[in-house]
C-alpha positions in Angstrom: 131.0 40.3 62.0 130.5 43.5 60.2 130.7 43.5 56.4 131.3 46.8 54.5 128.1 48.2 53.2 129.6 49.1 49.8 130.7 45.5 49.3 127.2 44.1 49.9 125.7 46.7 47.5 128.3 45.6 44.9 127.4 42.0 45.4 123.6 42.4 45.4 123.4 44.9 42.6 124.6 43.2 39.5 125.1 45.0 36.2 121.6 45.1 34.7 121.8 44.8 30.9 118.8 44.9 28.7 118.4 41.5 27.2 115.8 42.7 24.8 118.0 45.5 23.5 121.1 43.2 23.3 119.3 40.5 21.3 117.4 42.8 18.9 118.6 42.2 15.4 122.4 42.1 15.8 124.6 41.9 12.6 126.3 38.9 11.2 128.9 38.8 8.4 128.2 37.7 4.8 130.7 35.2 3.3 132.8 37.9 1.5 132.8 40.3 4.4 135.9 40.7 6.6 135.4 41.0 10.4 136.8 44.5 10.4 134.3 45.6 7.7 131.4 44.3 9.7 132.5 46.1 12.8 133.0 49.4 11.0 129.6 49.1 9.4 128.0 48.2 12.8 129.7 51.2 14.5 128.4 53.6 11.8 124.9 52.2 12.2 125.2 52.2 16.0 124.4 48.5 16.0 125.9 45.5 17.8 127.5 42.6 16.0 126.3 39.1 16.9 129.3 38.4 19.2 128.9 41.7 20.9 125.1 41.2 21.5 125.5 37.7 22.9 128.4 38.9 25.1 126.2 41.8 26.4 123.2 39.6 27.1 125.0 36.9 29.2 124.2 35.0 31.4 120.5 35.6 30.9 117.8 36.9 33.3 116.8 33.6 34.8 120.3 32.6 35.9 121.1 36.1 37.1 118.0 36.0 39.3 118.9 32.5 40.7 122.3 33.7 41.7 120.9 36.9 43.3 118.4 35.0 45.3 120.9 32.5 46.6 123.3 35.3 47.6 120.6 37.1 49.6 119.7 33.9 51.4 123.3 33.0 52.1 124.1 36.5 53.4 121.1 36.6 55.6 122.1 33.2 57.2 125.8 34.3 57.5 125.0 37.6 59.2 122.5 35.9 61.4 125.0 33.3 62.6 123.2 30.3 61.1 126.4 28.7 59.8 124.8 25.4 58.7 122.2 27.2 56.6 124.8 29.6 55.3 127.0 26.7 54.3 124.1 25.1 52.4 123.3 28.3 50.5 126.9 29.1 49.7 127.2 25.5 48.3 124.2 26.2 46.1 126.0 29.2 44.7 129.2 27.2 44.1 127.1 24.6 42.2 126.1 27.4 39.8 129.7 28.0 38.9 129.6 26.5 35.4 125.8 26.8 34.9 126.2 30.0 32.8 128.6 32.4 31.2 128.9 34.7 34.2 130.1 38.3 34.1 132.9 39.5 36.3 130.5 41.0 38.9 128.8 37.6 39.3 132.1 35.7 39.2 133.1 37.9 42.2 130.0 36.4 44.0 131.1 32.8 43.1 134.6 33.5 44.4 133.1 35.0 47.6 131.0 31.9 48.1 134.0 29.6 47.7 136.0 31.6 50.2 133.1 31.6 52.7 132.9 27.8 52.4 136.6 27.5 53.0 136.1 29.7 56.1 133.1 27.8 57.4 134.2 24.2 57.1 136.1 22.5 60.0 138.1 20.0 58.0 141.5 21.2 56.6 140.9 18.8 53.7 137.6 20.5 52.9 139.1 23.9 53.3 141.9 23.1 50.9 139.4 21.6 48.4 137.2 24.8 48.3 140.3 27.1 47.9 141.6 24.9 45.1 138.2 25.0 43.3 138.1 28.8 43.6 141.6 29.1 42.2 140.8 26.8 39.2 137.5 28.5 38.3 138.5 32.1 39.0 142.2 32.6 38.4 142.0 36.3 37.5 140.0 37.9 40.3 141.1 38.5 43.9 138.9 38.2 47.0 138.2 41.4 49.0 140.9 41.5 51.7 138.6 43.3 54.1 136.2 40.3 54.2 138.5 37.4 55.1 141.2 36.8 57.7 144.8 37.1 56.5 145.7 33.4 57.1 142.9 32.4 54.8 144.0 34.8 52.1 147.5 33.5 52.3 146.2 29.9 51.9 144.2 31.0 48.9 147.3 32.7 47.4 149.2 29.4 47.8 146.4 27.4 46.3 146.3 29.7 43.2 150.1 29.4 42.7 149.8 25.6 42.9 147.0 25.6 40.3 148.9 27.9 38.0 151.8 25.5 38.1 149.5 22.7 36.9 147.8 24.7 34.2 148.1 24.1 30.5 148.9 26.9 28.0 146.4 26.7 25.1 146.0 29.0 22.1 142.3 29.6 21.9 142.7 31.2 18.5 144.0 27.9 17.1 141.1 26.0 18.7 138.4 28.4 17.5 139.3 30.0 14.2 136.7 32.4 12.9 135.5 33.2 16.4 135.9 36.6 18.2 135.4 35.9 21.9 135.9 32.8 24.0 134.5 32.7 27.6 136.3 30.3 29.9 134.0 29.9 33.0 132.8 33.4 32.1 136.4 34.9 31.8 136.4 36.7 28.5 139.3 36.2 26.1 139.4 38.4 23.0 140.8 36.4 20.0 141.9 39.5 18.1 144.8 39.9 20.5 147.2 37.3 22.0 144.9 34.5 23.0 147.2 32.0 24.7 145.8 31.4 28.1 146.4 29.1 31.0 143.6 26.5 31.6 143.7 24.7 34.9 143.0 21.0 35.4 139.3 20.0 35.8 136.1 20.7 33.9 135.4 24.1 32.5 132.6 25.8 30.7 133.8 27.0 27.3 131.6 29.3 25.1 132.8 30.7 21.8 131.1 33.7 20.2 131.5 34.7 16.5 130.0 37.2 14.0 129.8 34.5 11.3 129.0 31.2 13.2 126.3 30.2 15.7 127.5 30.4 19.4 129.1 27.2 20.7 129.2 26.0 24.3 131.0 22.9 25.6 132.0 21.4 29.0 135.7 20.4 28.6 138.8 19.7 30.6 142.1 21.4 29.7 143.3 18.2 28.1 140.2 17.9 25.9 140.3 21.6 25.0 143.9 21.2 23.9 143.0 18.7 21.2 139.6 20.1 20.3 139.1 21.6 16.9 135.8 23.3 16.1 133.8 22.2 13.1 130.9 24.5 12.3 129.2 25.8 9.2 129.0 29.6 8.7 125.6 31.1 9.2 125.7 32.7 5.7 127.3 30.4 3.1 126.7 32.5 0.0 125.7 36.0 -1.1 122.1 36.5 -0.3 121.6 33.0 1.1 119.1 32.6 4.0 120.2 31.7 7.5 118.5 28.6 9.0 115.7 29.6 11.4 116.0 27.1 14.2 115.2 28.2 17.7 113.6 30.9 19.9 112.9 33.4 17.1 116.1 35.4 17.6 116.5 37.6 14.5 119.7 38.9 13.1 120.6 41.1 10.0 123.1 39.9 7.5 125.6 42.5 6.2 126.5 41.2 2.7 128.2 44.4 1.6 127.6 46.6 -1.5 128.9 43.9 -4.0 126.4 41.3 -3.2 123.8 40.5 -5.9 120.9 40.3 -5.4 121.3 43.2 -2.9 120.6 41.8 0.6 122.7 44.1 2.7 120.2 44.0 5.6 118.1 40.9 5.1 116.2 39.7 8.3 117.4 36.2 9.3 116.9 33.9 12.2 119.6 32.5 14.5 119.8 29.2 16.3 120.4 30.1 20.0 119.6 27.8 22.9 118.3 30.5 25.2 115.0 30.0 27.0 114.7 33.5 28.4 114.5 35.5 25.1 111.9 38.2 26.1 108.5 37.7 24.6 108.2 41.4 23.9 111.1 41.2 21.4 109.2 38.5 19.4 105.9 40.4 19.7 107.5 43.6 18.5 109.0 41.9 15.5 105.7 40.2 14.6 103.9 43.6 14.9 106.5 45.3 12.7 106.0 42.7 10.0 102.2 42.9 10.3 102.4 46.7 9.7 104.7 46.2 6.7 102.5 43.5 5.3 99.4 45.6 5.8 101.0 48.6 4.1 102.1 46.5 1.1 98.5 45.0 0.7 96.9 48.4 1.0 99.2 49.9 -1.6 98.5 47.0 -4.0 94.7 47.4 -3.5 95.0 51.2 -4.1 97.0 50.7 -7.3 94.5 48.1 -8.6 91.5 50.3 -8.0 93.2 53.2 -9.7 94.0 51.1 -12.8 90.4 49.8 -13.0 89.0 53.3 -12.8 91.3 54.4 -15.6 90.4 51.4 -17.8 86.6 52.1 -17.4 87.0 55.8 -18.2 86.5 56.3 -22.1 88.5 59.5 -22.0 91.6 57.6 -20.9 91.4 54.8 -23.5 94.0 55.1 -26.2 92.6 54.6 -29.7 94.6 53.4 -32.7 95.1 56.0 -35.4 94.0 58.9 -33.2 
């Protein structure tokens, strides 16, 4: 079976984002700052807000590499006619479905794996199960019609219609007030606009991103999500207040605005983020910058002290009373 070359390139070459750049000191909002104010300030400074940086950095280099490697192995087995090995590798890809907040290019790969599994298995029950799983996890992307036989595509269309009829309408803006983006199995929902979406039955990976709260990730069914109400504290609770430094040394800047006193418009803070693949060079660069700043401050203090001692010891510079 011949597979279009352009499709394979699209699958194997994911969008390569710089995790270091995306995670380097994004902006979070102070307590009296509106979301629109923060975004205007960030745009003028050519900076990312926290939600934008976390969105750009997903799913992380380690998960991206795992998916890439599995796809290469699966494709090699599929093209070589080793159906049992191909099935095993495609199942490994399917198992990664809710392991991370995948981008659309990677969700295409996950959909592709589910469709291949539906094509490989002999049992009609297994085929139906794989098509149903694909329809639940990825309701918004379509498989490439040049890669699969028309009867399989029709079955997938029917499975998607059935899943849609069983889905629940949920207003994510009501569930996650104060958040900007919600990722449902990687599918990005912007809460600024209409945020009522259909959530299919079964377990889903839900990640909420904000410019004033730490990111939140939960595994929930549609029924659980429908009654869930987020309870989180803001990263910045008062003007000039420090942000808790909790994990991985990811630094952010707080935009408190011009009215904050004491002025802390861009105070370096740390963010709690459960990512294991934050690049070490980001932390090293930050430490090096602070060492240079510290060294400059110490050097300046020493120079001023020496200058003052010299003037004190020079009789010509001593002020005498009554002179």
